[in-house]
C-alpha positions, 0 to 999 in steps of 0.5 A: 678324878674329883667328881668320881671320888665325890660320887663314890663318897655319896654312894658309900654314905647312902649304902652305910645308912641302908645297912640299918638304923645306925643307932641300933647298930652302934648300941651294945647287945640288947640295944633294941631295948634302948631308952629314949634318953639313951637314944637321944644322947647317942643320936646327938653324939653320932650327929644323927639328929640332923637331916641326911644331907647334913649328916653326909657333910659331917661324915665327909668332913670327918673322913677328910680329916682321917677320922673313919670312926670306930668298929662296932665290934670292939670300938677300935679305931677304923684307921688303925684296923685298915692300916694293919690290913692294907699292906697285905692286900697291896703286896698280894695285888702287886705280886699278882699284877707282876705275875699276870704281866710277865705271863700274859704280855709275852704270850700275847706277843708270841701268839700274834707274831706266830699266828696260826702256829702251835704257840698261837693255839696254846696262847688262845687256849690259856686265854680261854681257860684263864677267863673261864675258870673261877679263881676260887676253883684254881686256888682250891685245886692248887692247895690240894695238889701242891700243899696237900698232896705234894707238900711243896707249898704252904696252904695259906696265910702270909707267914712271918718275914724272916731275914731277906724279904725275897728269901724262899721262906717268905716268897713261898707263901705268895706263890699259890695266892699270886697264881690264883689271883693273877691267872684271870688277869694274865688271860686278859693281858694275853687276849688284849695284847694279841688283838692289839699286836695283830692290828698293828702288824697288819698296818701299812707302815710295818709292811713298808718297814719290812720292805726297807729291810728293817730287822724282824726284832726291830719291827716287833719290839720298836714299832709294833709293840710300842704302838700296840701298848696303849690298849695293854696299858689301859688294861694294865691300870684296871688289872692292877686296881682290880687285883688290889681291890678284888682279892676278896675270894683269894684272901678268903681261900688262902686265909690272907690277912688283907682288906678283902678278908677284912671286908668279908668279916665286916659284912658278916658282923654288919660292921659298916664303919669298917666296910665303908672305909674298905670301899673308900680305900678301893675307890681311891685305888681305882681313881688314882691308878686311872689318873696315873694311866691317863698321864702315862699315855702321853709318855708311851705315845707322843701323838697324845698331848694334854692341854 
């Protein structure tokens, strides 16, 4: 985890420098005519008068202290800007993960248990469509149908919380972006769960359990599903991290105030301090979730031990 985070900081720092001359980016409009005196003063202020290696350690030290710099647009603190947007991405990503899990995992189990039935063909059809249709297209089509044509749901934004957080007046803003974001993940869950269940259901110890008269419910849920949970758990960690960090398109389609939309605007504005902070946040999510998943393996499967 530490090595991954260290490597990610090097990549982020290198890409931030590749965005252009920091002196010209930090200079106000008309900075391309900056004087040598002003250039030297700005270079010293930003620590750019050192070599690249020293610059990296200065930047890394500031980052560890929570100093992510200031926006190039309005000189606002990057930590403040990121803090205002993190909540929206975490909420949408978690909602998408819950939707994907509750839809994909049960359908994967049913598809495996009822192999060759109409439920199996339906599940496989949903998996193919879910992984083949782009998220932005699903989002636009749902907006046209449920928001424009039927006027059942809002077209976008997060709305304003009023009263109980899970009241329909608040939840309705999550419906369309959650489905759009979680549809691909649900298809992934379905396919992985079905494959893992089929592999376990054909194993000898389950055949022996059935021969001993163990009920079908116990065979499926107590023995088969628990042993097939390792691949699903692995995918679950990647799905959760991916939904939180990969909601750029969904946030753009639904005008959702989150990290993805902030990153898109930072790219347009060439505001690399904000973009670097967003990437570091996403790296932290991936590294942290994968670390927790590794620890959960031993809980799910007692055969796994960590020394």
